[in-house]
MARDREN-956898 format. One record per atom (N, C-alpha, C): residue number from 1; residue in three letters; atom name; x, y, z. Coordinates in Angstrom, 3 decimals, m for minus. Last residue first. Example, Ala and Ser with C-alpha at 12.3 -4.5 7.8 and 13.67 -1.06 7.14 Angstrom:
! MARDREN-956898
<site resi="2" resn="SER" name="N" u="12.850" v="m2.250" w="7.080"/>
<site resi="2" resn="SER" name="CA" u="13.670" v="m1.060" w="7.140"/>
<site resi="2" resn="SER" name="C" u="12.900" v="0.030" w="7.870"/>
<site resi="1" resn="ALA" name="N" u="13.190" v="m5.690" w="7.800"/>
<site resi="1" resn="ALA" name="CA" u="12.300" v="m4.500" w="7.800"/>
<site resi="1" resn="ALA" name="C" u="13.200" v="m3.300" w="7.800"/>
This chain:
! MARDREN-956898
<site resi="81" resn="ASP" name="N" u="m1.573" v="26.370" w="50.850"/>
<site resi="81" resn="ASP" name="CA" u="m1.099" v="26.624" w="49.634"/>
<site resi="81" resn="ASP" name="C" u="m0.464" v="25.632" w="49.134"/>
<site resi="80" resn="GLN" name="N" u="m4.048" v="26.731" w="53.312"/>
<site resi="80" resn="GLN" name="CA" u="m3.020" v="26.008" w="52.717"/>
<site resi="80" resn="GLN" name="C" u="m2.706" v="26.219" w="51.379"/>
<site resi="79" resn="GLN" name="N" u="m5.396" v="27.921" w="56.330"/>
<site resi="79" resn="GLN" name="CA" u="m4.972" v="28.197" w="54.850"/>
<site resi="79" resn="GLN" name="C" u="m3.858" v="27.377" w="54.616"/>
<site resi="78" resn="SER" name="N" u="m7.624" v="27.963" w="58.705"/>
<site resi="78" resn="SER" name="CA" u="m6.563" v="27.670" w="58.538"/>
<site resi="78" resn="SER" name="C" u="m6.419" v="28.040" w="57.107"/>
<site resi="77" resn="ASP" name="N" u="m9.317" v="28.605" w="62.074"/>
<site resi="77" resn="ASP" name="CA" u="m9.319" v="28.880" w="60.744"/>
<site resi="77" resn="ASP" name="C" u="m7.855" v="28.380" w="60.033"/>
<site resi="76" resn="GLN" name="N" u="m11.501" v="28.427" w="64.877"/>
<site resi="76" resn="GLN" name="CA" u="m10.366" v="28.021" w="63.928"/>
<site resi="76" resn="GLN" name="C" u="m10.499" v="28.329" w="62.505"/>
<site resi="75" resn="ASP" name="N" u="m12.859" v="29.253" w="67.821"/>
<site resi="75" resn="ASP" name="CA" u="m12.839" v="29.446" w="66.676"/>
<site resi="75" resn="ASP" name="C" u="m11.473" v="29.361" w="66.012"/>
<site resi="74" resn="SER" name="N" u="m14.365" v="28.329" w="70.854"/>
<site resi="74" resn="SER" name="CA" u="m13.091" v="28.445" w="70.241"/>
<site resi="74" resn="SER" name="C" u="m13.575" v="28.757" w="68.833"/>
<site resi="73" resn="GLY" name="N" u="m15.834" v="28.626" w="74.188"/>
<site resi="73" resn="GLY" name="CA" u="m15.952" v="28.406" w="72.793"/>
<site resi="73" resn="GLY" name="C" u="m14.669" v="28.678" w="72.197"/>
<site resi="72" resn="GLN" name="N" u="m17.133" v="28.521" w="77.562"/>
<site resi="72" resn="GLN" name="CA" u="m16.145" v="28.868" w="76.819"/>
<site resi="72" resn="GLN" name="C" u="m16.058" v="28.073" w="75.503"/>
<site resi="71" resn="ASP" name="N" u="m19.015" v="28.276" w="79.652"/>
<site resi="71" resn="ASP" name="CA" u="m19.393" v="28.928" w="78.379"/>
<site resi="71" resn="ASP" name="C" u="m18.462" v="29.407" w="77.425"/>
<site resi="70" resn="ASN" name="N" u="m17.897" v="26.783" w="81.567"/>
<site resi="70" resn="ASN" name="CA" u="m18.751" v="26.259" w="80.700"/>
<site resi="70" resn="ASN" name="C" u="m19.346" v="27.096" w="79.624"/>
<site resi="69" resn="ALA" name="N" u="m16.254" v="27.979" w="83.206"/>
<site resi="69" resn="ALA" name="CA" u="m15.643" v="27.442" w="82.112"/>
<site resi="69" resn="ALA" name="C" u="m16.626" v="26.962" w="81.191"/>
<site resi="68" resn="SER" name="N" u="m16.970" v="31.199" w="84.818"/>
<site resi="68" resn="SER" name="CA" u="m17.341" v="29.766" w="84.425"/>
<site resi="68" resn="SER" name="C" u="m16.600" v="29.258" w="83.068"/>
<site resi="67" resn="ASP" name="N" u="m16.627" v="33.851" w="84.985"/>
<site resi="67" resn="ASP" name="CA" u="m16.367" v="33.002" w="86.208"/>
<site resi="67" resn="ASP" name="C" u="m16.975" v="31.443" w="86.010"/>
<site resi="66" resn="SER" name="N" u="m16.725" v="35.035" w="82.412"/>
<site resi="66" resn="SER" name="CA" u="m15.358" v="34.875" w="82.991"/>
<site resi="66" resn="SER" name="C" u="m15.431" v="34.237" w="84.208"/>
<site resi="65" resn="ASN" name="N" u="m18.458" v="34.054" w="79.815"/>
<site resi="65" resn="ASN" name="CA" u="m18.682" v="34.210" w="81.136"/>
<site resi="65" resn="ASN" name="C" u="m17.512" v="33.891" w="81.786"/>
<site resi="64" resn="THR" name="N" u="m17.550" v="33.856" w="77.262"/>
<site resi="64" resn="THR" name="CA" u="m18.607" v="34.743" w="77.656"/>
<site resi="64" resn="THR" name="C" u="m18.761" v="34.878" w="78.959"/>
<site resi="63" resn="THR" name="N" u="m14.782" v="33.536" w="75.589"/>
<site resi="63" resn="THR" name="CA" u="m15.399" v="32.951" w="76.733"/>
<site resi="63" resn="THR" name="C" u="m16.272" v="34.135" w="77.153"/>
<site resi="62" resn="THR" name="N" u="m13.104" v="31.994" w="72.937"/>
<site resi="62" resn="THR" name="CA" u="m14.011" v="32.961" w="73.351"/>
<site resi="62" resn="THR" name="C" u="m14.581" v="32.617" w="74.605"/>
<site resi="61" resn="SER" name="N" u="m9.653" v="31.790" w="71.116"/>
<site resi="61" resn="SER" name="CA" u="m10.566" v="31.545" w="72.239"/>
<site resi="61" resn="SER" name="C" u="m11.847" v="32.382" w="72.726"/>
<site resi="60" resn="THR" name="N" u="m8.553" v="31.307" w="68.024"/>
<site resi="60" resn="THR" name="CA" u="m8.769" v="32.092" w="69.164"/>
<site resi="60" resn="THR" name="C" u="m10.044" v="31.670" w="70.214"/>
<site resi="59" resn="GLU" name="N" u="m6.274" v="30.100" w="66.007"/>
<site resi="59" resn="GLU" name="CA" u="m7.242" v="29.598" w="66.844"/>
<site resi="59" resn="GLU" name="C" u="m7.385" v="30.716" w="67.887"/>
<site resi="58" resn="THR" name="N" u="m4.954" v="29.669" w="62.852"/>
<site resi="58" resn="THR" name="CA" u="m4.995" v="30.408" w="64.021"/>
<site resi="58" resn="THR" name="C" u="m6.122" v="29.826" w="64.851"/>
<site resi="57" resn="GLY" name="N" u="m2.299" v="28.414" w="60.662"/>
<site resi="57" resn="GLY" name="CA" u="m3.689" v="28.555" w="61.215"/>
<site resi="57" resn="GLY" name="C" u="m3.645" v="29.152" w="62.487"/>
<site resi="56" resn="THR" name="N" u="m1.062" v="27.559" w="57.522"/>
<site resi="56" resn="THR" name="CA" u="m1.011" v="28.555" w="58.570"/>
<site resi="56" resn="THR" name="C" u="m2.325" v="28.390" w="59.178"/>
<site resi="55" resn="SER" name="N" u="1.138" v="25.748" w="55.298"/>
<site resi="55" resn="SER" name="CA" u="0.102" v="25.899" w="55.704"/>
<site resi="55" resn="SER" name="C" u="0.096" v="26.927" w="57.263"/>
<site resi="54" resn="THR" name="N" u="2.530" v="24.540" w="52.189"/>
<site resi="54" resn="THR" name="CA" u="2.603" v="25.136" w="53.452"/>
<site resi="54" resn="THR" name="C" u="1.307" v="25.620" w="54.045"/>
<site resi="53" resn="GLY" name="N" u="3.315" v="21.874" w="50.143"/>
<site resi="53" resn="GLY" name="CA" u="2.524" v="23.114" w="50.351"/>
<site resi="53" resn="GLY" name="C" u="3.047" v="23.384" w="51.787"/>
<site resi="52" resn="HIS" name="N" u="5.474" v="20.495" w="48.161"/>
<site resi="52" resn="HIS" name="CA" u="4.856" v="20.308" w="49.404"/>
<site resi="52" resn="HIS" name="C" u="4.433" v="21.597" w="49.848"/>
<site resi="51" resn="LYS" name="N" u="6.051" v="18.630" w="44.990"/>
<site resi="51" resn="LYS" name="CA" u="6.222" v="20.024" w="45.951"/>
<site resi="51" resn="LYS" name="C" u="5.405" v="19.447" w="47.137"/>
<site resi="50" resn="GLY" name="N" u="8.028" v="15.952" w="43.798"/>
<site resi="50" resn="GLY" name="CA" u="6.919" v="16.773" w="43.882"/>
<site resi="50" resn="GLY" name="C" u="6.971" v="18.106" w="45.029"/>
<site resi="49" resn="MET" name="N" u="10.416" v="15.311" w="43.148"/>
<site resi="49" resn="MET" name="CA" u="9.696" v="14.079" w="44.130"/>
<site resi="49" resn="MET" name="C" u="8.324" v="15.034" w="44.541"/>
<site resi="48" resn="GLU" name="N" u="12.421" v="14.636" w="40.641"/>
<site resi="48" resn="GLU" name="CA" u="11.631" v="15.571" w="41.129"/>
<site resi="48" resn="GLU" name="C" u="10.641" v="14.808" w="41.924"/>
<site resi="47" resn="VAL" name="N" u="15.643" v="13.565" w="40.493"/>
<site resi="47" resn="VAL" name="CA" u="14.375" v="12.950" w="40.376"/>
<site resi="47" resn="VAL" name="C" u="13.603" v="14.048" w="41.063"/>
<site resi="46" resn="VAL" name="N" u="18.701" v="13.887" w="38.648"/>
<site resi="46" resn="VAL" name="CA" u="17.769" v="14.285" w="39.638"/>
<site resi="46" resn="VAL" name="C" u="16.442" v="13.840" w="39.244"/>
<site resi="45" resn="HIS" name="N" u="21.000" v="10.937" w="37.831"/>
<site resi="45" resn="HIS" name="CA" u="19.801" v="12.026" w="37.334"/>
<site resi="45" resn="HIS" name="C" u="19.012" v="12.727" w="38.603"/>
<site resi="44" resn="GLY" name="N" u="22.042" v="8.733" w="38.190"/>
<site resi="44" resn="GLY" name="CA" u="22.608" v="9.823" w="38.706"/>
<site resi="44" resn="GLY" name="C" u="21.992" v="11.102" w="38.341"/>
<site resi="43" resn="ALA" name="N" u="20.768" v="6.248" w="37.748"/>
<site resi="43" resn="ALA" name="CA" u="21.618" v="6.977" w="36.662"/>
<site resi="43" resn="ALA" name="C" u="22.295" v="7.922" w="37.256"/>
<site resi="42" resn="HIS" name="N" u="19.111" v="5.962" w="39.904"/>
<site resi="42" resn="HIS" name="CA" u="20.184" v="4.864" w="39.777"/>
<site resi="42" resn="HIS" name="C" u="21.223" v="5.434" w="38.720"/>
<site resi="41" resn="ASP" name="N" u="18.349" v="9.225" w="40.931"/>
<site resi="41" resn="ASP" name="CA" u="18.016" v="8.122" w="40.471"/>
<site resi="41" resn="ASP" name="C" u="19.226" v="7.153" w="40.303"/>
<site resi="40" resn="TYR" name="N" u="18.266" v="11.535" w="43.746"/>
<site resi="40" resn="TYR" name="CA" u="18.919" v="11.041" w="42.572"/>
<site resi="40" resn="TYR" name="C" u="18.523" v="9.568" w="42.260"/>
<site resi="39" resn="PHE" name="N" u="16.946" v="14.290" w="45.396"/>
<site resi="39" resn="PHE" name="CA" u="16.936" v="12.792" w="45.226"/>
<site resi="39" resn="PHE" name="C" u="17.440" v="12.638" w="43.798"/>
<site resi="38" resn="VAL" name="N" u="18.333" v="16.347" w="47.889"/>
<site resi="38" resn="VAL" name="CA" u="18.103" v="16.166" w="46.419"/>
<site resi="38" resn="VAL" name="C" u="18.015" v="14.704" w="46.144"/>
<site resi="37" resn="GLY" name="N" u="17.011" v="18.200" w="50.708"/>
<site resi="37" resn="GLY" name="CA" u="17.350" v="17.077" w="50.140"/>
<site resi="37" resn="GLY" name="C" u="17.278" v="16.894" w="48.642"/>
<site resi="36" resn="LEU" name="N" u="18.325" v="21.393" w="51.525"/>
<site resi="36" resn="LEU" name="CA" u="17.246" v="20.575" w="51.335"/>
<site resi="36" resn="LEU" name="C" u="17.707" v="19.183" w="50.633"/>
<site resi="35" resn="GLN" name="N" u="20.330" v="23.231" w="52.164"/>
<site resi="35" resn="GLN" name="CA" u="19.936" v="22.304" w="53.441"/>
<site resi="35" resn="GLN" name="C" u="18.868" v="21.565" w="52.916"/>
<site resi="34" resn="THR" name="N" u="21.205" v="24.846" w="50.324"/>
<site resi="34" resn="THR" name="CA" u="19.653" v="25.167" w="50.764"/>
<site resi="34" resn="THR" name="C" u="19.412" v="24.408" w="51.621"/>
<site resi="33" resn="ALA" name="N" u="24.051" v="24.343" w="50.270"/>
<site resi="33" resn="ALA" name="CA" u="23.506" v="25.674" w="50.254"/>
<site resi="33" resn="ALA" name="C" u="22.156" v="26.026" w="50.721"/>
<site resi="32" resn="PRO" name="N" u="24.386" v="21.505" w="50.370"/>
<site resi="32" resn="PRO" name="CA" u="25.011" v="22.396" w="51.328"/>
<site resi="32" resn="PRO" name="C" u="24.349" v="23.665" w="51.450"/>
<site resi="31" resn="ASN" name="N" u="21.890" v="19.037" w="49.813"/>
<site resi="31" resn="ASN" name="CA" u="22.491" v="20.435" w="49.076"/>
<site resi="31" resn="ASN" name="C" u="23.097" v="21.217" w="50.265"/>
<site resi="30" resn="ILE" name="N" u="21.878" v="15.948" w="50.808"/>
<site resi="30" resn="ILE" name="CA" u="21.687" v="17.100" w="51.352"/>
<site resi="30" resn="ILE" name="C" u="22.625" v="18.314" w="50.599"/>
<site resi="29" resn="ILE" name="N" u="20.827" v="13.221" w="48.702"/>
<site resi="29" resn="ILE" name="CA" u="21.932" v="13.986" w="48.997"/>
<site resi="29" resn="ILE" name="C" u="21.550" v="15.184" w="49.613"/>
<site resi="28" resn="VAL" name="N" u="19.774" v="10.045" w="48.393"/>
<site resi="28" resn="VAL" name="CA" u="19.415" v="11.618" w="48.689"/>
<site resi="28" resn="VAL" name="C" u="20.553" v="12.214" w="49.396"/>
<site resi="27" resn="THR" name="N" u="19.136" v="7.308" w="45.851"/>
<site resi="27" resn="THR" name="CA" u="19.853" v="8.231" w="46.998"/>
<site resi="27" resn="THR" name="C" u="19.304" v="9.571" w="47.376"/>
<site resi="26" resn="ALA" name="N" u="17.078" v="6.712" w="44.055"/>
<site resi="26" resn="ALA" name="CA" u="18.153" v="5.640" w="44.568"/>
<site resi="26" resn="ALA" name="C" u="19.022" v="6.216" w="45.863"/>
<site resi="25" resn="HIS" name="N" u="13.673" v="7.014" w="43.485"/>
<site resi="25" resn="HIS" name="CA" u="15.098" v="7.514" w="43.755"/>
<site resi="25" resn="HIS" name="C" u="16.073" v="6.505" w="44.104"/>
<site resi="24" resn="PRO" name="N" u="11.304" v="6.121" w="42.799"/>
<site resi="24" resn="PRO" name="CA" u="12.068" v="6.053" w="41.668"/>
<site resi="24" resn="PRO" name="C" u="13.523" v="6.553" w="42.093"/>
<site resi="23" resn="ARG" name="N" u="9.843" v="3.718" w="45.111"/>
<site resi="23" resn="ARG" name="CA" u="10.114" v="5.346" w="44.737"/>
<site resi="23" resn="ARG" name="C" u="11.204" v="4.971" w="43.913"/>
<site resi="22" resn="HIS" name="N" u="6.943" v="1.544" w="45.024"/>
<site resi="22" resn="HIS" name="CA" u="8.684" v="1.713" w="44.924"/>
<site resi="22" resn="HIS" name="C" u="8.776" v="3.092" w="44.342"/>
<site resi="21" resn="ILE" name="N" u="4.901" v="1.129" w="47.950"/>
<site resi="21" resn="ILE" name="CA" u="4.960" v="1.802" w="46.601"/>
<site resi="21" resn="ILE" name="C" u="6.660" v="2.180" w="46.166"/>
<site resi="20" resn="THR" name="N" u="3.368" v="m1.433" w="49.635"/>
<site resi="20" resn="THR" name="CA" u="4.166" v="m0.392" w="49.686"/>
<site resi="20" resn="THR" name="C" u="4.386" v="0.055" w="48.058"/>
<site resi="19" resn="ILE" name="N" u="0.456" v="m2.584" w="51.110"/>
<site resi="19" resn="ILE" name="CA" u="1.275" v="m2.585" w="49.895"/>
<site resi="19" resn="ILE" name="C" u="1.927" v="m1.440" w="49.770"/>
<site resi="18" resn="PRO" name="N" u="0.808" v="m1.969" w="54.702"/>
<site resi="18" resn="PRO" name="CA" u="m0.004" v="m2.234" w="53.601"/>
<site resi="18" resn="PRO" name="C" u="1.081" v="m2.209" w="52.365"/>
<site resi="17" resn="TYR" name="N" u="2.459" v="m4.206" w="57.111"/>
<site resi="17" resn="TYR" name="CA" u="2.560" v="m2.897" w="56.288"/>
<site resi="17" resn="TYR" name="C" u="1.582" v="m3.112" w="55.173"/>
<site resi="16" resn="PRO" name="N" u="0.853" v="m6.402" w="59.444"/>
<site resi="16" resn="PRO" name="CA" u="1.948" v="m6.279" w="58.444"/>
<site resi="16" resn="PRO" name="C" u="1.531" v="m4.782" w="57.705"/>
<site resi="15" resn="ALA" name="N" u="0.446" v="m5.187" w="62.670"/>
<site resi="15" resn="ALA" name="CA" u="m0.103" v="m6.117" w="61.522"/>
<site resi="15" resn="ALA" name="C" u="0.847" v="m5.547" w="60.472"/>
<site resi="14" resn="LEU" name="N" u="0.081" v="m5.342" w="66.629"/>
<site resi="14" resn="LEU" name="CA" u="0.607" v="m4.969" w="65.089"/>
<site resi="14" resn="LEU" name="C" u="0.299" v="m5.778" w="63.842"/>
<site resi="13" resn="ARG" name="N" u="m1.267" v="m5.947" w="68.856"/>
<site resi="13" resn="ARG" name="CA" u="m2.077" v="m5.019" w="67.791"/>
<site resi="13" resn="ARG" name="C" u="m1.437" v="m4.590" w="66.690"/>
<site resi="12" resn="SER" name="N" u="0.323" v="m7.435" w="70.281"/>
<site resi="12" resn="SER" name="CA" u="m0.913" v="m7.998" w="69.755"/>
<site resi="12" resn="SER" name="C" u="m1.477" v="m7.115" w="68.465"/>
<site resi="11" resn="ALA" name="N" u="1.915" v="m5.498" w="71.283"/>
<site resi="11" resn="ALA" name="CA" u="2.292" v="m6.289" w="70.254"/>
<site resi="11" resn="ALA" name="C" u="1.249" v="m7.102" w="69.667"/>
<site resi="10" resn="GLY" name="N" u="0.863" v="m4.006" w="73.259"/>
<site resi="10" resn="GLY" name="CA" u="0.932" v="m3.299" w="71.869"/>
<site resi="10" resn="GLY" name="C" u="1.180" v="m4.292" w="70.837"/>
<site resi="9" resn="TRP" name="N" u="1.287" v="m5.585" w="75.626"/>
<site resi="9" resn="TRP" name="CA" u="m0.047" v="m5.372" w="75.159"/>
<site resi="9" resn="TRP" name="C" u="m0.058" v="m4.894" w="73.598"/>
<site resi="8" resn="PRO" name="N" u="4.288" v="m7.458" w="75.792"/>
<site resi="8" resn="PRO" name="CA" u="3.698" v="m5.912" w="75.773"/>
<site resi="8" resn="PRO" name="C" u="2.277" v="m6.057" w="75.051"/>
<site resi="7" resn="ARG" name="N" u="4.504" v="m10.336" w="77.413"/>
<site resi="7" resn="ARG" name="CA" u="4.352" v="m9.924" w="76.027"/>
<site resi="7" resn="ARG" name="C" u="3.804" v="m8.566" w="76.283"/>
<site resi="6" resn="VAL" name="N" u="6.455" v="m10.862" w="80.132"/>
<site resi="6" resn="VAL" name="CA" u="4.932" v="m10.620" w="79.774"/>
<site resi="6" resn="VAL" name="C" u="5.132" v="m10.081" w="78.515"/>
<site resi="5" resn="ALA" name="N" u="8.104" v="m13.012" w="82.266"/>
<site resi="5" resn="ALA" name="CA" u="8.222" v="m12.302" w="81.150"/>
<site resi="5" resn="ALA" name="C" u="6.574" v="m12.103" w="80.670"/>
<site resi="4" resn="THR" name="N" u="8.230" v="m12.673" w="85.692"/>
<site resi="4" resn="THR" name="CA" u="7.735" v="m13.442" w="84.640"/>
<site resi="4" resn="THR" name="C" u="7.703" v="m12.635" w="83.354"/>
<site resi="3" resn="PRO" name="N" u="11.314" v="m12.903" w="87.828"/>
<site resi="3" resn="PRO" name="CA" u="10.052" v="m11.989" w="87.160"/>
<site resi="3" resn="PRO" name="C" u="9.322" v="m12.686" w="85.977"/>
<site resi="2" resn="GLN" name="N" u="11.873" v="m15.205" w="90.261"/>
<site resi="2" resn="GLN" name="CA" u="12.097" v="m14.685" w="88.942"/>
<site resi="2" resn="GLN" name="C" u="10.867" v="m13.924" w="88.331"/>
<site resi="1" resn="MET" name="N" u="12.718" v="m15.183" w="93.758"/>
<site resi="1" resn="MET" name="CA" u="11.789" v="m15.237" w="92.754"/>
<site resi="1" resn="MET" name="C" u="11.917" v="m14.647" w="91.382"/>
């Protein structure tokens, strides 16, 4: 008996990509000293790709009743620059 080929269920959920934006760089080279990517345009000039911030976060768990999970809560905060 041959197994029946079945189309994966997720394939029916695929859709075309939204409109794309052309980026001004032509190539990316890893700087060996910094291990960061340097973006170059078609003329070989460095292209500034913008800055990315960093973020940190903390989460603390609070339990007011040690014999029951129903009284448990949490507190979160975050910082981004």
